[in-house]
C-alpha positions, 0 to 999 in steps of 0.5 A: 897586529891586534889592537885593544881598541880602534877609535873610528870617531873621525872616520868619514863616510867612505868612497868606492875606489877603483883607481889606485896609484902607488909609489915610494921614495926612500922613507915612505910609500904613497897610495892615491885612491879614487874613482875612474871616470865615466865615458862622459867624464873620463877624469880620474877623481882622486879622493885621498892619499895615504902615506906610510912607512915601508913597514906599514906598506908591508902590513897593508899588503899582508892584510889585503892578501889575508882578506883576499884569500878569505874572500876567495875561500868563501865566494870563489875565484876573483874574475875580471869583467871578461871572466878571466880568473886572476891568479895570485902569481900574476900579482906577486911579480916574483916578490917575497 
């Protein structure tokens, strides 16, 4: 979906996130994101929660897939800390 103008005047400084929790009910999807703690402080610190419609969740998923594919095309496979390549079919769980 293309927009003529995007107002980012209320955008905060942004936070690095490596923790994501997603759940849903009948009317909405909920996405918590934050940062995994260190060995000294193992608490996960949740920064924000996004609440969106099922359509909004699908649009987010589509935008992420597109961006991940672009990333892989430019920089190669995405790997975990041990060097294992993450394949797309490991994440689709048979979903359309």
